[in-house]
PDB file of N, H, CA, C and O in Angstrom:
ATOM      1  N   MET A   1       0.800  -1.171   0.053  1.00  0.00           N
ATOM      2  CA  MET A   1      -0.001   0.044   0.008  1.00  0.00           C
ATOM      3  C   MET A   1       0.926   1.319  -0.068  1.00  0.00           C
ATOM      4  O   MET A   1       1.945   1.425   0.615  1.00  0.00           O
ATOM      5  N   ALA A   2       0.543   2.151  -0.840  1.00  0.00           N
ATOM      6  H   ALA A   2      -0.285   2.064  -1.395  1.00  0.00           H
ATOM      7  CA  ALA A   2       1.347   3.394  -0.975  1.00  0.00           C
ATOM      8  C   ALA A   2       1.110   4.380   0.147  1.00  0.00           C
ATOM      9  O   ALA A   2       0.010   4.506   0.686  1.00  0.00           O
ATOM     10  N   LYS A   3       2.168   5.062   0.470  1.00  0.00           N
ATOM     11  H   LYS A   3       3.061   4.959   0.032  1.00  0.00           H
ATOM     12  CA  LYS A   3       2.127   6.056   1.573  1.00  0.00           C
ATOM     13  C   LYS A   3       2.429   7.458   0.949  1.00  0.00           C
ATOM     14  O   LYS A   3       2.976   7.587  -0.146  1.00  0.00           O
ATOM     15  N   PRO A   4       2.034   8.477   1.723  1.00  0.00           N
ATOM     16  CA  PRO A   4       2.416   9.794   1.195  1.00  0.00           C
ATOM     17  C   PRO A   4       3.916   9.991   1.176  1.00  0.00           C
ATOM     18  O   PRO A   4       4.600   9.530   2.090  1.00  0.00           O
ATOM     19  N   ILE A   5       4.443  10.647   0.184  1.00  0.00           N
ATOM     20  H   ILE A   5       3.887  11.022  -0.558  1.00  0.00           H
ATOM     21  CA  ILE A   5       5.928  10.801   0.183  1.00  0.00           C
ATOM     22  C   ILE A   5       6.229  12.404   0.066  1.00  0.00           C
ATOM     23  O   ILE A   5       5.433  13.140  -0.516  1.00  0.00           O
ATOM     24  N   PRO A   6       7.268  12.827   0.580  1.00  0.00           N
ATOM     25  CA  PRO A   6       7.635  14.292   0.489  1.00  0.00           C
ATOM     26  C   PRO A   6       7.690  14.705  -1.010  1.00  0.00           C
ATOM     27  O   PRO A   6       8.021  13.945  -1.921  1.00  0.00           O
ATOM     28  N   GLU A   7       7.345  15.934  -1.140  1.00  0.00           N
ATOM     29  H   GLU A   7       7.077  16.551  -0.401  1.00  0.00           H
ATOM     30  CA  GLU A   7       7.317  16.419  -2.567  1.00  0.00           C
ATOM     31  C   GLU A   7       8.705  16.389  -3.284  1.00  0.00           C
ATOM     32  O   GLU A   7       8.802  16.071  -4.469  1.00  0.00           O
ATOM     33  N   GLN A   8       9.736  16.722  -2.536  1.00  0.00           N
ATOM     34  H   GLN A   8       9.657  16.980  -1.573  1.00  0.00           H
ATOM     35  CA  GLN A   8      11.042  16.731  -3.193  1.00  0.00           C
ATOM     36  C   GLN A   8      11.445  15.340  -3.650  1.00  0.00           C
ATOM     37  O   GLN A   8      11.982  15.201  -4.749  1.00  0.00           O
ATOM     38  N   GLN A   9      11.206  14.288  -2.842  1.00  0.00           N
ATOM     39  H   GLN A   9      10.770  14.401  -1.949  1.00  0.00           H
ATOM     40  CA  GLN A   9      11.429  12.928  -3.201  1.00  0.00           C
ATOM     41  C   GLN A   9      10.633  12.482  -4.464  1.00  0.00           C
ATOM     42  O   GLN A   9      11.150  11.826  -5.368  1.00  0.00           O
ATOM     43  N   TYR A  10       9.309  12.898  -4.454  1.00  0.00           N
ATOM     44  H   TYR A  10       8.889  13.431  -3.720  1.00  0.00           H
ATOM     45  CA  TYR A  10       8.476  12.585  -5.619  1.00  0.00           C
ATOM     46  C   TYR A  10       9.057  13.237  -6.835  1.00  0.00           C
ATOM     47  O   TYR A  10       9.189  12.580  -7.868  1.00  0.00           O
ATOM     48  N   LEU A  11       9.395  14.436  -6.769  1.00  0.00           N
ATOM     49  H   LEU A  11       9.288  14.969  -5.930  1.00  0.00           H
ATOM     50  CA  LEU A  11       9.912  15.132  -7.895  1.00  0.00           C
ATOM     51  C   LEU A  11      11.258  14.581  -8.445  1.00  0.00           C
ATOM     52  O   LEU A  11      11.535  14.686  -9.640  1.00  0.00           O
ATOM     53  N   LYS A  12      12.069  14.004  -7.566  1.00  0.00           N
ATOM     54  H   LYS A  12      11.845  13.919  -6.595  1.00  0.00           H
ATOM     55  CA  LYS A  12      13.250  13.243  -7.992  1.00  0.00           C
ATOM     56  C   LYS A  12      12.874  11.995  -8.778  1.00  0.00           C
ATOM     57  O   LYS A  12      13.495  11.655  -9.785  1.00  0.00           O
ATOM     58  N   TYR A  13      11.866  11.343  -8.298  1.00  0.00           N
ATOM     59  H   TYR A  13      11.362  11.619  -7.480  1.00  0.00           H
ATOM     60  CA  TYR A  13      11.452  10.107  -8.996  1.00  0.00           C
ATOM     61  C   TYR A  13      10.853  10.374 -10.362  1.00  0.00           C
ATOM     62  O   TYR A  13      10.985   9.602 -11.312  1.00  0.00           O
ATOM     63  N   ILE A  14      10.194  11.504 -10.397  1.00  0.00           N
ATOM     64  H   ILE A  14      10.087  12.131  -9.625  1.00  0.00           H
ATOM     65  CA  ILE A  14       9.540  11.905 -11.691  1.00  0.00           C
ATOM     66  C   ILE A  14      10.605  12.258 -12.677  1.00  0.00           C
ATOM     67  O   ILE A  14      10.492  11.859 -13.837  1.00  0.00           O
ATOM     68  N   ARG A  15      11.653  12.993 -12.298  1.00  0.00           N
ATOM     69  H   ARG A  15      11.744  13.317 -11.356  1.00  0.00           H
ATOM     70  CA  ARG A  15      12.751  13.392 -13.176  1.00  0.00           C
ATOM     71  C   ARG A  15      13.514  12.073 -13.638  1.00  0.00           C
ATOM     72  O   ARG A  15      13.990  11.994 -14.771  1.00  0.00           O
ATOM     73  N   LEU A  16      13.597  11.156 -12.811  1.00  0.00           N
ATOM     74  H   LEU A  16      13.210  11.220 -11.891  1.00  0.00           H
ATOM     75  CA  LEU A  16      14.320   9.889 -13.226  1.00  0.00           C
ATOM     76  C   LEU A  16      13.500   9.118 -14.275  1.00  0.00           C
ATOM     77  O   LEU A  16      14.062   8.352 -15.059  1.00  0.00           O
ATOM     78  N   LEU A  17      12.174   9.320 -14.290  1.00  0.00           N
ATOM     79  H   LEU A  17      11.717   9.942 -13.653  1.00  0.00           H
ATOM     80  CA  LEU A  17      11.252   8.747 -15.306  1.00  0.00           C
ATOM     81  C   LEU A  17      11.290   9.584 -16.579  1.00  0.00           C
ATOM     82  O   LEU A  17      10.895   9.096 -17.637  1.00  0.00           O
ATOM     83  N   GLY A  18      11.739  10.795 -16.510  1.00  0.00           N
ATOM     84  H   GLY A  18      12.060  11.192 -15.650  1.00  0.00           H
ATOM     85  CA  GLY A  18      11.704  11.627 -17.608  1.00  0.00           C
ATOM     86  C   GLY A  18      10.382  12.420 -17.769  1.00  0.00           C
ATOM     87  O   GLY A  18      10.132  13.060 -18.791  1.00  0.00           O
ATOM     88  N   TRP A  19       9.565  12.345 -16.725  1.00  0.00           N
ATOM     89  H   TRP A  19       9.768  11.826 -15.895  1.00  0.00           H
ATOM     90  CA  TRP A  19       8.205  13.014 -16.669  1.00  0.00           C
ATOM     91  C   TRP A  19       8.312  14.406 -16.030  1.00  0.00           C
ATOM     92  O   TRP A  19       9.362  14.721 -15.469  1.00  0.00           O
ATOM     93  N   ARG A  20       7.318  15.216 -16.086  1.00  0.00           N
ATOM     94  H   ARG A  20       6.465  14.960 -16.542  1.00  0.00           H
ATOM     95  CA  ARG A  20       7.460  16.513 -15.377  1.00  0.00           C
ATOM     96  C   ARG A  20       6.043  16.856 -14.746  1.00  0.00           C
ATOM     97  O   ARG A  20       4.988  16.390 -15.177  1.00  0.00           O
ATOM     98  N   LEU A  21       6.139  17.630 -13.794  1.00  0.00           N
ATOM     99  H   LEU A  21       6.996  18.008 -13.445  1.00  0.00           H
ATOM    100  CA  LEU A  21       4.918  18.188 -12.984  1.00  0.00           C
ATOM    101  C   LEU A  21       4.873  19.649 -13.167  1.00  0.00           C
ATOM    102  O   LEU A  21       5.842  20.387 -12.988  1.00  0.00           O
ATOM    103  N   GLU A  22       3.701  20.027 -13.531  1.00  0.00           N
ATOM    104  H   GLU A  22       2.914  19.428 -13.676  1.00  0.00           H
ATOM    105  CA  GLU A  22       3.330  21.503 -13.808  1.00  0.00           C
ATOM    106  C   GLU A  22       2.131  22.033 -13.024  1.00  0.00           C
ATOM    107  O   GLU A  22       1.147  21.302 -12.904  1.00  0.00           O
ATOM    108  N   LYS A  23       2.143  23.110 -12.545  1.00  0.00           N
ATOM    109  H   LYS A  23       2.942  23.703 -12.643  1.00  0.00           H
ATOM    110  CA  LYS A  23       1.082  23.681 -11.785  1.00  0.00           C
ATOM    111  C   LYS A  23      -0.092  23.837 -12.732  1.00  0.00           C
ATOM    112  O   LYS A  23       0.007  24.422 -13.810  1.00  0.00           O
ATOM    113  N   GLY A  24      -1.254  23.263 -12.257  1.00  0.00           N
ATOM    114  H   GLY A  24      -1.334  22.788 -11.381  1.00  0.00           H
ATOM    115  CA  GLY A  24      -2.560  23.473 -12.976  1.00  0.00           C
ATOM    116  C   GLY A  24      -3.373  24.512 -12.342  1.00  0.00           C
ATOM    117  O   GLY A  24      -2.861  25.414 -11.679  1.00  0.00           O
ATOM    118  N   GLY A  25      -4.698  24.394 -12.545  1.00  0.00           N
ATOM    119  H   GLY A  25      -5.114  23.661 -13.084  1.00  0.00           H
ATOM    120  CA  GLY A  25      -5.620  25.361 -11.861  1.00  0.00           C
ATOM    121  C   GLY A  25      -5.530  25.292 -10.417  1.00  0.00           C
ATOM    122  O   GLY A  25      -5.206  26.281  -9.758  1.00  0.00           O
ATOM    123  N   ILE A  26      -5.833  24.045  -9.834  1.00  0.00           N
ATOM    124  H   ILE A  26      -6.097  23.242 -10.369  1.00  0.00           H
ATOM    125  CA  ILE A  26      -5.885  23.836  -8.404  1.00  0.00           C
ATOM    126  C   ILE A  26      -4.764  22.872  -8.104  1.00  0.00           C
ATOM    127  O   ILE A  26      -3.924  23.163  -7.252  1.00  0.00           O
ATOM    128  N   ASP A  27      -4.720  21.799  -8.732  1.00  0.00           N
ATOM    129  H   ASP A  27      -5.402  21.562  -9.424  1.00  0.00           H
ATOM    130  CA  ASP A  27      -3.714  20.744  -8.504  1.00  0.00           C
ATOM    131  C   ASP A  27      -2.495  20.849  -9.468  1.00  0.00           C
ATOM    132  O   ASP A  27      -2.249  21.869 -10.112  1.00  0.00           O
ATOM    133  N   TYR A  28      -1.746  19.701  -9.514  1.00  0.00           N
ATOM    134  H   TYR A  28      -1.945  18.872  -8.991  1.00  0.00           H
ATOM    135  CA  TYR A  28      -0.622  19.835 -10.491  1.00  0.00           C
ATOM    136  C   TYR A  28      -0.865  18.741 -11.487  1.00  0.00           C
ATOM    137  O   TYR A  28      -1.494  17.726 -11.190  1.00  0.00           O
ATOM    138  N   ASN A  29      -0.364  18.960 -12.655  1.00  0.00           N
ATOM    139  H   ASN A  29       0.147  19.785 -12.896  1.00  0.00           H
ATOM    140  CA  ASN A  29      -0.570  18.076 -13.792  1.00  0.00           C
ATOM    141  C   ASN A  29       0.692  17.367 -14.001  1.00  0.00           C
ATOM    142  O   ASN A  29       1.758  17.983 -13.980  1.00  0.00           O
ATOM    143  N   LEU A  30       0.625  15.955 -14.224  1.00  0.00           N
ATOM    144  H   LEU A  30      -0.241  15.455 -14.240  1.00  0.00           H
ATOM    145  CA  LEU A  30       1.763  15.142 -14.566  1.00  0.00           C
ATOM    146  C   LEU A  30       1.788  14.909 -16.096  1.00  0.00           C
ATOM    147  O   LEU A  30       0.767  14.527 -16.668  1.00  0.00           O
ATOM    148  N   TYR A  31       2.969  15.139 -16.781  1.00  0.00           N
ATOM    149  H   TYR A  31       3.799  15.449 -16.317  1.00  0.00           H
ATOM    150  CA  TYR A  31       3.105  14.795 -18.196  1.00  0.00           C
ATOM    151  C   TYR A  31       4.297  13.841 -18.371  1.00  0.00           C
ATOM    152  O   TYR A  31       5.244  13.826 -17.585  1.00  0.00           O
ATOM    153  N   ASP A  32       4.201  13.087 -19.392  1.00  0.00           N
ATOM    154  H   ASP A  32       3.432  13.100 -20.031  1.00  0.00           H
ATOM    155  CA  ASP A  32       5.238  12.131 -19.823  1.00  0.00           C
ATOM    156  C   ASP A  32       6.253  12.791 -20.647  1.00  0.00           C
ATOM    157  O   ASP A  32       6.227  14.014 -20.779  1.00  0.00           O
ATOM    158  N   ARG A  33       7.233  11.992 -21.265  1.00  0.00           N
ATOM    159  H   ARG A  33       7.253  10.998 -21.157  1.00  0.00           H
ATOM    160  CA  ARG A  33       8.329  12.499 -22.125  1.00  0.00           C
ATOM    161  C   ARG A  33       7.807  13.258 -23.343  1.00  0.00           C
ATOM    162  O   ARG A  33       8.439  14.226 -23.767  1.00  0.00           O
ATOM    163  N   GLU A  34       6.677  12.851 -23.916  1.00  0.00           N
ATOM    164  H   GLU A  34       6.164  12.065 -23.572  1.00  0.00           H
ATOM    165  CA  GLU A  34       6.131  13.389 -25.019  1.00  0.00           C
ATOM    166  C   GLU A  34       5.086  14.589 -24.856  1.00  0.00           C
ATOM    167  O   GLU A  34       4.376  15.060 -25.744  1.00  0.00           O
ATOM    168  N   SER A  35       5.158  14.976 -23.505  1.00  0.00           N
ATOM    169  H   SER A  35       5.734  14.594 -22.783  1.00  0.00           H
ATOM    170  CA  SER A  35       4.291  16.097 -23.114  1.00  0.00           C
ATOM    171  C   SER A  35       2.791  15.697 -23.150  1.00  0.00           C
ATOM    172  O   SER A  35       1.931  16.566 -23.291  1.00  0.00           O
ATOM    173  N   ARG A  36       2.485  14.419 -23.027  1.00  0.00           N
ATOM    174  H   ARG A  36       3.184  13.713 -22.912  1.00  0.00           H
ATOM    175  CA  ARG A  36       1.023  13.976 -22.957  1.00  0.00           C
ATOM    176  C   ARG A  36       0.583  14.017 -21.541  1.00  0.00           C
ATOM    177  O   ARG A  36       1.271  13.527 -20.646  1.00  0.00           O
ATOM    178  N   PHE A  37      -0.613  14.625 -21.321  1.00  0.00           N
ATOM    179  H   PHE A  37      -1.172  15.023 -22.048  1.00  0.00           H
ATOM    180  CA  PHE A  37      -1.121  14.644 -19.944  1.00  0.00           C
ATOM    181  C   PHE A  37      -1.373  13.220 -19.422  1.00  0.00           C
ATOM    182  O   PHE A  37      -1.966  12.416 -20.141  1.00  0.00           O
ATOM    183  N   LEU A  38      -0.957  12.892 -18.233  1.00  0.00           N
ATOM    184  H   LEU A  38      -0.475  13.545 -17.649  1.00  0.00           H
ATOM    185  CA  LEU A  38      -1.131  11.601 -17.627  1.00  0.00           C
ATOM    186  C   LEU A  38      -2.197  11.616 -16.527  1.00  0.00           C
ATOM    187  O   LEU A  38      -3.117  10.799 -16.552  1.00  0.00           O
ATOM    188  N   CYS A  39      -2.076  12.579 -15.519  1.00  0.00           N
ATOM    189  H   CYS A  39      -1.329  13.243 -15.500  1.00  0.00           H
ATOM    190  CA  CYS A  39      -3.121  12.691 -14.466  1.00  0.00           C
ATOM    191  C   CYS A  39      -2.872  13.915 -13.581  1.00  0.00           C
ATOM    192  O   CYS A  39      -1.849  14.593 -13.681  1.00  0.00           O
ATOM    193  N   SER A  40      -3.785  14.147 -12.775  1.00  0.00           N
ATOM    194  H   SER A  40      -4.615  13.596 -12.694  1.00  0.00           H
ATOM    195  CA  SER A  40      -3.618  15.293 -11.830  1.00  0.00           C
ATOM    196  C   SER A  40      -3.099  14.715 -10.567  1.00  0.00           C
ATOM    197  O   SER A  40      -3.454  13.605 -10.170  1.00  0.00           O
ATOM    198  N   ILE A  41      -2.185  15.540  -9.882  1.00  0.00           N
ATOM    199  H   ILE A  41      -1.897  16.442 -10.204  1.00  0.00           H
ATOM    200  CA  ILE A  41      -1.542  15.196  -8.696  1.00  0.00           C
ATOM    201  C   ILE A  41      -1.881  16.187  -7.580  1.00  0.00           C
ATOM    202  O   ILE A  41      -1.785  17.393  -7.807  1.00  0.00           O
ATOM    203  N   LYS A  42      -2.247  15.765  -6.465  1.00  0.00           N
ATOM    204  H   LYS A  42      -2.324  14.785  -6.280  1.00  0.00           H
ATOM    205  CA  LYS A  42      -2.469  16.564  -5.274  1.00  0.00           C
ATOM    206  C   LYS A  42      -1.353  16.620  -4.354  1.00  0.00           C
ATOM    207  O   LYS A  42      -0.737  15.593  -4.067  1.00  0.00           O
ATOM    208  N   ILE A  43      -1.030  17.829  -3.837  1.00  0.00           N
ATOM    209  H   ILE A  43      -1.531  18.663  -4.069  1.00  0.00           H
ATOM    210  CA  ILE A  43       0.059  17.977  -2.901  1.00  0.00           C
ATOM    211  C   ILE A  43      -0.560  18.425  -1.677  1.00  0.00           C
ATOM    212  O   ILE A  43      -1.081  19.540  -1.648  1.00  0.00           O
ATOM    213  N   GLY A  44      -0.558  17.647  -0.625  1.00  0.00           N
ATOM    214  H   GLY A  44      -0.134  16.742  -0.649  1.00  0.00           H
ATOM    215  CA  GLY A  44      -1.099  18.039   0.736  1.00  0.00           C
ATOM    216  C   GLY A  44      -0.156  18.817   1.506  1.00  0.00           C
ATOM    217  O   GLY A  44       1.049  18.628   1.343  1.00  0.00           O
ATOM    218  N   HIS A  45      -0.575  19.654   2.311  1.00  0.00           N
ATOM    219  H   HIS A  45      -1.554  19.808   2.444  1.00  0.00           H
ATOM    220  CA  HIS A  45       0.180  20.526   3.352  1.00  0.00           C
ATOM    221  C   HIS A  45      -0.663  20.938   4.494  1.00  0.00           C
ATOM    222  O   HIS A  45      -1.868  21.158   4.375  1.00  0.00           O
ATOM    223  N   GLY A  46      -0.030  21.036   5.563  1.00  0.00           N
ATOM    224  H   GLY A  46       0.949  20.857   5.659  1.00  0.00           H
ATOM    225  CA  GLY A  46      -0.753  21.524   6.822  1.00  0.00           C
ATOM    226  C   GLY A  46       0.036  22.455   7.651  1.00  0.00           C
ATOM    227  O   GLY A  46       1.114  22.875   7.232  1.00  0.00           O
ATOM    228  N   LYS A  47      -0.409  22.786   8.744  1.00  0.00           N
ATOM    229  H   LYS A  47      -1.285  22.444   9.084  1.00  0.00           H
ATOM    230  CA  LYS A  47       0.357  23.757   9.620  1.00  0.00           C
ATOM    231  C   LYS A  47       1.747  23.166  10.063  1.00  0.00           C
ATOM    232  O   LYS A  47       1.814  22.115  10.701  1.00  0.00           O
ATOM    233  N   GLY A  48       2.817  23.872   9.706  1.00  0.00           N
ATOM    234  H   GLY A  48       2.762  24.726   9.188  1.00  0.00           H
ATOM    235  CA  GLY A  48       4.073  23.339  10.100  1.00  0.00           C
ATOM    236  C   GLY A  48       4.424  21.987   9.520  1.00  0.00           C
ATOM    237  O   GLY A  48       5.356  21.347  10.007  1.00  0.00           O
ATOM    238  N   LYS A  49       3.783  21.564   8.590  1.00  0.00           N
ATOM    239  H   LYS A  49       3.027  22.084   8.193  1.00  0.00           H
ATOM    240  CA  LYS A  49       4.089  20.303   7.981  1.00  0.00           C
ATOM    241  C   LYS A  49       4.629  20.372   6.539  1.00  0.00           C
ATOM    242  O   LYS A  49       4.162  21.176   5.733  1.00  0.00           O
ATOM    243  N   LYS A  50       5.595  19.537   6.238  1.00  0.00           N
ATOM    244  H   LYS A  50       5.974  18.884   6.894  1.00  0.00           H
ATOM    245  CA  LYS A  50       6.103  19.557   4.889  1.00  0.00           C
ATOM    246  C   LYS A  50       5.104  19.250   3.793  1.00  0.00           C
ATOM    247  O   LYS A  50       4.146  18.519   4.043  1.00  0.00           O
ATOM    248  N   ARG A  51       5.266  19.728   2.696  1.00  0.00           N
ATOM    249  H   ARG A  51       6.045  20.322   2.493  1.00  0.00           H
ATOM    250  CA  ARG A  51       4.430  19.450   1.536  1.00  0.00           C
ATOM    251  C   ARG A  51       4.733  17.981   1.059  1.00  0.00           C
ATOM    252  O   ARG A  51       5.885  17.594   0.862  1.00  0.00           O
ATOM    253  N   GLU A  52       3.613  17.183   0.885  1.00  0.00           N
ATOM    254  H   GLU A  52       2.677  17.498   1.044  1.00  0.00           H
ATOM    255  CA  GLU A  52       3.741  15.844   0.436  1.00  0.00           C
ATOM    256  C   GLU A  52       2.756  15.403  -0.506  1.00  0.00           C
ATOM    257  O   GLU A  52       1.626  15.890  -0.471  1.00  0.00           O
ATOM    258  N   ILE A  53       3.064  14.550  -1.326  1.00  0.00           N
ATOM    259  H   ILE A  53       3.982  14.155  -1.355  1.00  0.00           H
ATOM    260  CA  ILE A  53       2.191  13.925  -2.358  1.00  0.00           C
ATOM    261  C   ILE A  53       1.263  12.982  -1.625  1.00  0.00           C
ATOM    262  O   ILE A  53       1.724  12.087  -0.916  1.00  0.00           O
ATOM    263  N   VAL A  54      -0.077  13.171  -1.788  1.00  0.00           N
ATOM    264  H   VAL A  54      -0.452  13.899  -2.364  1.00  0.00           H
ATOM    265  CA  VAL A  54      -1.000  12.271  -1.112  1.00  0.00           C
ATOM    266  C   VAL A  54      -0.954  10.815  -1.576  1.00  0.00           C
ATOM    267  O   VAL A  54      -0.649  10.517  -2.731  1.00  0.00           O
ATOM    268  N   ALA A  55      -1.269   9.912  -0.632  1.00  0.00           N
ATOM    269  H   ALA A  55      -1.517  10.154   0.307  1.00  0.00           H
ATOM    270  CA  ALA A  55      -1.142   8.474  -0.987  1.00  0.00           C
ATOM    271  C   ALA A  55      -1.832   8.143  -2.146  1.00  0.00           C
ATOM    272  O   ALA A  55      -1.287   7.369  -2.933  1.00  0.00           O
ATOM    273  N   GLU A  56      -3.113   8.664  -2.434  1.00  0.00           N
ATOM    274  H   GLU A  56      -3.556   9.293  -1.795  1.00  0.00           H
ATOM    275  CA  GLU A  56      -3.900   8.295  -3.537  1.00  0.00           C
ATOM    276  C   GLU A  56      -3.129   8.640  -4.883  1.00  0.00           C
ATOM    277  O   GLU A  56      -3.194   7.867  -5.839  1.00  0.00           O
ATOM    278  N   CYS A  57      -2.432   9.766  -4.933  1.00  0.00           N
ATOM    279  H   CYS A  57      -2.379  10.395  -4.156  1.00  0.00           H
ATOM    280  CA  CYS A  57      -1.719  10.157  -6.108  1.00  0.00           C
ATOM    281  C   CYS A  57      -0.481   9.326  -6.267  1.00  0.00           C
ATOM    282  O   CYS A  57      -0.096   9.073  -7.409  1.00  0.00           O
ATOM    283  N   VAL A  58       0.187   8.872  -5.213  1.00  0.00           N
ATOM    284  H   VAL A  58      -0.125   9.077  -4.285  1.00  0.00           H
ATOM    285  CA  VAL A  58       1.290   8.014  -5.315  1.00  0.00           C
ATOM    286  C   VAL A  58       0.955   6.768  -5.941  1.00  0.00           C
ATOM    287  O   VAL A  58       1.704   6.278  -6.786  1.00  0.00           O
ATOM    288  N   ARG A  59      -0.223   6.164  -5.552  1.00  0.00           N
ATOM    289  H   ARG A  59      -0.831   6.562  -4.865  1.00  0.00           H
ATOM    290  CA  ARG A  59      -0.825   4.886  -6.151  1.00  0.00           C
ATOM    291  C   ARG A  59      -1.091   5.128  -7.609  1.00  0.00           C
ATOM    292  O   ARG A  59      -0.827   4.288  -8.469  1.00  0.00           O
ATOM    293  N   LYS A  60      -1.649   6.360  -7.873  1.00  0.00           N
ATOM    294  H   LYS A  60      -1.864   7.042  -7.174  1.00  0.00           H
ATOM    295  CA  LYS A  60      -2.031   6.621  -9.342  1.00  0.00           C
ATOM    296  C   LYS A  60      -0.709   6.555 -10.245  1.00  0.00           C
ATOM    297  O   LYS A  60      -0.684   5.964 -11.324  1.00  0.00           O
ATOM    298  N   THR A  61       0.357   7.207  -9.701  1.00  0.00           N
ATOM    299  H   THR A  61       0.336   7.687  -8.824  1.00  0.00           H
ATOM    300  CA  THR A  61       1.674   7.267 -10.427  1.00  0.00           C
ATOM    301  C   THR A  61       2.185   5.871 -10.566  1.00  0.00           C
ATOM    302  O   THR A  61       2.681   5.492 -11.627  1.00  0.00           O
ATOM    303  N   GLU A  62       2.068   5.040  -9.443  1.00  0.00           N
ATOM    304  H   GLU A  62       1.665   5.349  -8.581  1.00  0.00           H
ATOM    305  CA  GLU A  62       2.543   3.661  -9.563  1.00  0.00           C
ATOM    306  C   GLU A  62       1.760   2.905 -10.567  1.00  0.00           C
ATOM    307  O   GLU A  62       2.367   2.172 -11.348  1.00  0.00           O
ATOM    308  N   ARG A  63       0.474   3.010 -10.621  1.00  0.00           N
ATOM    309  H   ARG A  63      -0.019   3.605  -9.986  1.00  0.00           H
ATOM    310  CA  ARG A  63      -0.277   2.303 -11.700  1.00  0.00           C
ATOM    311  C   ARG A  63       0.133   2.799 -13.139  1.00  0.00           C
ATOM    312  O   ARG A  63       0.231   1.985 -14.057  1.00  0.00           O
ATOM    313  N   LEU A  64       0.355   4.052 -13.314  1.00  0.00           N
ATOM    314  H   LEU A  64       0.276   4.713 -12.569  1.00  0.00           H
ATOM    315  CA  LEU A  64       0.802   4.587 -14.626  1.00  0.00           C
ATOM    316  C   LEU A  64       2.223   3.980 -14.968  1.00  0.00           C
ATOM    317  O   LEU A  64       2.487   3.656 -16.126  1.00  0.00           O
ATOM    318  N   CYS A  65       3.049   3.846 -14.030  1.00  0.00           N
ATOM    319  H   CYS A  65       2.834   4.109 -13.090  1.00  0.00           H
ATOM    320  CA  CYS A  65       4.423   3.260 -14.166  1.00  0.00           C
ATOM    321  C   CYS A  65       4.253   1.766 -14.694  1.00  0.00           C
ATOM    322  O   CYS A  65       4.887   1.347 -15.662  1.00  0.00           O
ATOM    323  N   ILE A  66       3.414   1.061 -14.031  1.00  0.00           N
ATOM    324  H   ILE A  66       2.899   1.401 -13.244  1.00  0.00           H
ATOM    325  CA  ILE A  66       3.190  -0.345 -14.370  1.00  0.00           C
ATOM    326  C   ILE A  66       2.638  -0.501 -15.743  1.00  0.00           C
ATOM    327  O   ILE A  66       3.005  -1.413 -16.483  1.00  0.00           O
ATOM    328  N   LYS A  67       1.674   0.475 -16.111  1.00  0.00           N
ATOM    329  H   LYS A  67       1.377   1.216 -15.509  1.00  0.00           H
ATOM    330  CA  LYS A  67       1.101   0.432 -17.376  1.00  0.00           C
ATOM    331  C   LYS A  67       2.094   0.692 -18.568  1.00  0.00           C
ATOM    332  O   LYS A  67       2.002   0.137 -19.663  1.00  0.00           O
ATOM    333  N   GLU A  68       2.987   1.542 -18.240  1.00  0.00           N
ATOM    334  H   GLU A  68       3.062   1.993 -17.350  1.00  0.00           H
ATOM    335  CA  GLU A  68       4.105   1.917 -19.148  1.00  0.00           C
ATOM    336  C   GLU A  68       5.289   0.995 -19.108  1.00  0.00           C
ATOM    337  O   GLU A  68       6.257   1.228 -19.831  1.00  0.00           O
ATOM    338  N   GLY A  69       5.262  -0.073 -18.276  1.00  0.00           N
ATOM    339  H   GLY A  69       4.475  -0.262 -17.689  1.00  0.00           H
ATOM    340  CA  GLY A  69       6.352  -0.979 -18.192  1.00  0.00           C
ATOM    341  C   GLY A  69       7.503  -0.384 -17.402  1.00  0.00           C
ATOM    342  O   GLY A  69       8.647  -0.789 -17.609  1.00  0.00           O
ATOM    343  N   LEU A  70       7.260   0.516 -16.548  1.00  0.00           N
ATOM    344  H   LEU A  70       6.331   0.845 -16.380  1.00  0.00           H
ATOM    345  CA  LEU A  70       8.456   1.109 -15.843  1.00  0.00           C
ATOM    346  C   LEU A  70       8.302   0.652 -14.237  1.00  0.00           C
ATOM    347  O   LEU A  70       7.229   0.296 -13.749  1.00  0.00           O
ATOM    348  N   THR A  71       9.406   0.716 -13.597  1.00  0.00           N
ATOM    349  H   THR A  71      10.278   1.005 -13.993  1.00  0.00           H
ATOM    350  CA  THR A  71       9.400   0.307 -12.168  1.00  0.00           C
ATOM    351  C   THR A  71       9.092   1.638 -11.294  1.00  0.00           C
ATOM    352  O   THR A  71       9.463   2.760 -11.639  1.00  0.00           O
ATOM    353  N   TRP A  72       8.386   1.366 -10.155  1.00  0.00           N
ATOM    354  H   TRP A  72       8.085   0.454  -9.874  1.00  0.00           H
ATOM    355  CA  TRP A  72       8.171   2.474  -9.129  1.00  0.00           C
ATOM    356  C   TRP A  72       8.548   1.927  -7.760  1.00  0.00           C
ATOM    357  O   TRP A  72       8.161   0.811  -7.415  1.00  0.00           O
ATOM    358  N   PRO A  73       9.280   2.679  -6.993  1.00  0.00           N
ATOM    359  CA  PRO A  73       9.927   3.858  -7.385  1.00  0.00           C
ATOM    360  C   PRO A  73      11.229   3.621  -8.408  1.00  0.00           C
ATOM    361  O   PRO A  73      11.933   2.614  -8.329  1.00  0.00           O
ATOM    362  N   PRO A  74      11.422   4.563  -9.262  1.00  0.00           N
ATOM    363  CA  PRO A  74      12.507   4.224 -10.230  1.00  0.00           C
ATOM    364  C   PRO A  74      13.911   4.294  -9.529  1.00  0.00           C
ATOM    365  O   PRO A  74      14.144   5.023  -8.565  1.00  0.00           O
ATOM    366  N   LYS A  75      14.766   3.504 -10.087  1.00  0.00           N
ATOM    367  H   LYS A  75      14.577   2.911 -10.870  1.00  0.00           H
ATOM    368  CA  LYS A  75      16.181   3.467  -9.533  1.00  0.00           C
ATOM    369  C   LYS A  75      17.098   4.098 -10.478  1.00  0.00           C
ATOM    370  O   LYS A  75      16.839   4.052 -11.680  1.00  0.00           O
ATOM    371  N   LYS A  76      18.205   4.716 -10.020  1.00  0.00           N
ATOM    372  H   LYS A  76      18.416   4.753  -9.043  1.00  0.00           H
ATOM    373  CA  LYS A  76      19.208   5.329 -10.919  1.00  0.00           C
ATOM    374  C   LYS A  76      19.848   4.297 -11.761  1.00  0.00           C
ATOM    375  O   LYS A  76      20.199   3.200 -11.326  1.00  0.00           O
ATOM    376  N   LYS A  77      19.987   4.693 -12.987  1.00  0.00           N
ATOM    377  H   LYS A  77      19.702   5.585 -13.340  1.00  0.00           H
ATOM    378  CA  LYS A  77      20.585   3.699 -13.918  1.00  0.00           C
ATOM    379  C   LYS A  77      22.094   3.562 -13.884  1.00  0.00           C
ATOM    380  O   LYS A  77      22.658   2.759 -14.627  1.00  0.00           O
TER     381      LYS A  77
END
């Protein structure tokens, strides 16, 4: 089961995959190498708490990786 992960760690994983995260209207949008929209990503934050990717969005990203034949979390090559 996926857990929330810190935003910086998630961004590092996304860069390793060659994907990118851009600010949308409310949430963030995840795009692949060909600039195709993949899904929306929510970043949770609270009082005095670090920003983190919510567990639901971590699972979404993991499913997208499996669909694309990639491993999650990605490892350095």
